[in-house]
PyMOL CGO cylinders between C-alpha atoms (Angstrom):
from pymol import cmd
from pymol.cgo import CYLINDER

trace = [
    CYLINDER, -30.86, 4.22, 6.19, -27.63, 2.27, 6.05, 0.3, 1, 1, 1, 1, 1, 1,
    CYLINDER, -27.63, 2.27, 6.05, -25.54, 1.76, 8.91, 0.3, 1, 1, 1, 1, 1, 1,
    CYLINDER, -25.54, 1.76, 8.91, -21.60, 2.58, 8.67, 0.3, 1, 1, 1, 1, 1, 1,
    CYLINDER, -21.60, 2.58, 8.67, -19.07, 1.02, 9.75, 0.3, 1, 1, 1, 1, 1, 1,
    CYLINDER, -19.07, 1.02, 9.75, -15.31, 2.44, 10.36, 0.3, 1, 1, 1, 1, 1, 1,
    CYLINDER, -15.31, 2.44, 10.36, -12.41, 0.65, 9.41, 0.3, 1, 1, 1, 1, 1, 1,
    CYLINDER, -12.41, 0.65, 9.41, -10.70, -1.66, 12.14, 0.3, 1, 1, 1, 1, 1, 1,
    CYLINDER, -10.70, -1.66, 12.14, -6.78, -1.13, 12.91, 0.3, 1, 1, 1, 1, 1, 1,
    CYLINDER, -6.78, -1.13, 12.91, -7.00, -4.76, 11.42, 0.3, 1, 1, 1, 1, 1, 1,
    CYLINDER, -7.00, -4.76, 11.42, -8.91, -3.67, 8.20, 0.3, 1, 1, 1, 1, 1, 1,
    CYLINDER, -8.91, -3.67, 8.20, -6.04, -0.63, 7.83, 0.3, 1, 1, 1, 1, 1, 1,
    CYLINDER, -6.04, -0.63, 7.83, -3.25, -2.76, 8.27, 0.3, 1, 1, 1, 1, 1, 1,
    CYLINDER, -3.25, -2.76, 8.27, -4.25, -5.18, 5.43, 0.3, 1, 1, 1, 1, 1, 1,
    CYLINDER, -4.25, -5.18, 5.43, -4.72, -1.59, 3.45, 0.3, 1, 1, 1, 1, 1, 1,
    CYLINDER, -4.72, -1.59, 3.45, -1.46, -0.51, 4.11, 0.3, 1, 1, 1, 1, 1, 1,
    CYLINDER, -1.46, -0.51, 4.11, -0.07, -4.14, 3.18, 0.3, 1, 1, 1, 1, 1, 1,
    CYLINDER, -0.07, -4.14, 3.18, -1.50, -4.38, 0.02, 0.3, 1, 1, 1, 1, 1, 1,
    CYLINDER, -1.50, -4.38, 0.02, -1.04, -0.89, -0.94, 0.3, 1, 1, 1, 1, 1, 1,
    CYLINDER, -1.04, -0.89, -0.94, 2.51, -1.39, -0.08, 0.3, 1, 1, 1, 1, 1, 1,
    CYLINDER, 2.51, -1.39, -0.08, 3.09, -4.39, -2.58, 0.3, 1, 1, 1, 1, 1, 1,
    CYLINDER, 3.09, -4.39, -2.58, 1.18, -2.41, -5.32, 0.3, 1, 1, 1, 1, 1, 1,
    CYLINDER, 1.18, -2.41, -5.32, -2.38, -3.41, -5.34, 0.3, 1, 1, 1, 1, 1, 1,
    CYLINDER, -2.38, -3.41, -5.34, -4.90, -1.01, -6.60, 0.3, 1, 1, 1, 1, 1, 1,
    CYLINDER, -4.90, -1.01, -6.60, -7.81, -0.04, -4.52, 0.3, 1, 1, 1, 1, 1, 1,
    CYLINDER, -7.81, -0.04, -4.52, -10.46, -1.88, -6.55, 0.3, 1, 1, 1, 1, 1, 1,
    CYLINDER, -10.46, -1.88, -6.55, -8.59, -5.29, -5.63, 0.3, 1, 1, 1, 1, 1, 1,
    CYLINDER, -8.59, -5.29, -5.63, -8.08, -4.15, -1.91, 0.3, 1, 1, 1, 1, 1, 1,
    CYLINDER, -8.08, -4.15, -1.91, -11.67, -3.48, -1.55, 0.3, 1, 1, 1, 1, 1, 1,
    CYLINDER, -11.67, -3.48, -1.55, -12.76, -6.41, -2.93, 0.3, 1, 1, 1, 1, 1, 1,
    CYLINDER, -12.76, -6.41, -2.93, -10.49, -8.51, -0.93, 0.3, 1, 1, 1, 1, 1, 1,
    CYLINDER, -10.49, -8.51, -0.93, -12.00, -6.73, 1.95, 0.3, 1, 1, 1, 1, 1, 1,
    CYLINDER, -12.00, -6.73, 1.95, -15.63, -6.90, 0.85, 0.3, 1, 1, 1, 1, 1, 1,
    CYLINDER, -15.63, -6.90, 0.85, -15.26, -3.38, 0.98, 0.3, 1, 1, 1, 1, 1, 1,
    CYLINDER, -15.26, -3.38, 0.98, -16.84, -0.39, -1.27, 0.3, 1, 1, 1, 1, 1, 1,
    CYLINDER, -16.84, -0.39, -1.27, -13.69, 0.75, -3.29, 0.3, 1, 1, 1, 1, 1, 1,
    CYLINDER, -13.69, 0.75, -3.29, -15.11, 4.65, -2.29, 0.3, 1, 1, 1, 1, 1, 1,
    CYLINDER, -15.11, 4.65, -2.29, -14.00, 3.69, 0.95, 0.3, 1, 1, 1, 1, 1, 1,
    CYLINDER, -14.00, 3.69, 0.95, -10.40, 2.76, 0.19, 0.3, 1, 1, 1, 1, 1, 1,
    CYLINDER, -10.40, 2.76, 0.19, -10.27, 5.30, -1.90, 0.3, 1, 1, 1, 1, 1, 1,
    CYLINDER, -10.27, 5.30, -1.90, -11.39, 7.74, 0.87, 0.3, 1, 1, 1, 1, 1, 1,
    CYLINDER, -11.39, 7.74, 0.87, -8.82, 5.92, 3.64, 0.3, 1, 1, 1, 1, 1, 1,
    CYLINDER, -8.82, 5.92, 3.64, -6.23, 6.44, 1.22, 0.3, 1, 1, 1, 1, 1, 1,
    CYLINDER, -6.23, 6.44, 1.22, -6.58, 10.12, 0.09, 0.3, 1, 1, 1, 1, 1, 1,
    CYLINDER, -6.58, 10.12, 0.09, -7.20, 11.10, 3.85, 0.3, 1, 1, 1, 1, 1, 1,
    CYLINDER, -7.20, 11.10, 3.85, -3.70, 9.17, 5.07, 0.3, 1, 1, 1, 1, 1, 1,
    CYLINDER, -3.70, 9.17, 5.07, -1.47, 9.16, 2.51, 0.3, 1, 1, 1, 1, 1, 1,
    CYLINDER, -1.47, 9.16, 2.51, 1.05, 11.79, 3.05, 0.3, 1, 1, 1, 1, 1, 1,
    CYLINDER, 1.05, 11.79, 3.05, 4.94, 12.35, 1.68, 0.3, 1, 1, 1, 1, 1, 1,
    CYLINDER, 4.94, 12.35, 1.68, 5.61, 9.01, 3.83, 0.3, 1, 1, 1, 1, 1, 1,
    CYLINDER, 5.61, 9.01, 3.83, 2.84, 7.10, 2.46, 0.3, 1, 1, 1, 1, 1, 1,
    CYLINDER, 2.84, 7.10, 2.46, -0.15, 5.30, 3.54, 0.3, 1, 1, 1, 1, 1, 1,
    CYLINDER, -0.15, 5.30, 3.54, 0.33, 4.86, 7.55, 0.3, 1, 1, 1, 1, 1, 1,
    CYLINDER, 0.33, 4.86, 7.55, -2.05, 2.61, 9.01, 0.3, 1, 1, 1, 1, 1, 1,
    CYLINDER, -2.05, 2.61, 9.01, -0.89, 3.27, 12.57, 0.3, 1, 1, 1, 1, 1, 1,
    CYLINDER, -0.89, 3.27, 12.57, -1.49, 7.14, 12.28, 0.3, 1, 1, 1, 1, 1, 1,
    CYLINDER, -1.49, 7.14, 12.28, -4.84, 6.58, 10.10, 0.3, 1, 1, 1, 1, 1, 1,
    CYLINDER, -4.84, 6.58, 10.10, -6.46, 4.74, 13.17, 0.3, 1, 1, 1, 1, 1, 1,
    CYLINDER, -6.46, 4.74, 13.17, -4.91, 7.28, 15.74, 0.3, 1, 1, 1, 1, 1, 1,
    CYLINDER, -4.91, 7.28, 15.74, -6.76, 10.10, 13.62, 0.3, 1, 1, 1, 1, 1, 1,
    CYLINDER, -6.76, 10.10, 13.62, -9.86, 8.10, 13.05, 0.3, 1, 1, 1, 1, 1, 1,
    CYLINDER, -9.86, 8.10, 13.05, -10.13, 7.16, 16.91, 0.3, 1, 1, 1, 1, 1, 1,
    CYLINDER, -10.13, 7.16, 16.91, -9.82, 11.14, 17.46, 0.3, 1, 1, 1, 1, 1, 1,
    CYLINDER, -9.82, 11.14, 17.46, -12.52, 12.39, 14.84, 0.3, 1, 1, 1, 1, 1, 1,
    CYLINDER, -12.52, 12.39, 14.84, -14.79, 9.41, 16.57, 0.3, 1, 1, 1, 1, 1, 1,
]
cmd.load_cgo(trace, "trace")
């Protein structure tokens, strides 16, 4: 069975920066060595009216796990 790992704070910040610069999910995923679906889930879970917020995303992930 495959072992899953959460995104770290630094990885979430990386997602935030690249997303803010307008890069697509495929590019972000490849640059991090992660699956595109991981980035897609991360952005869909944690994007609100004010966009993707990496600090809030990390806090919510800590609460979930």
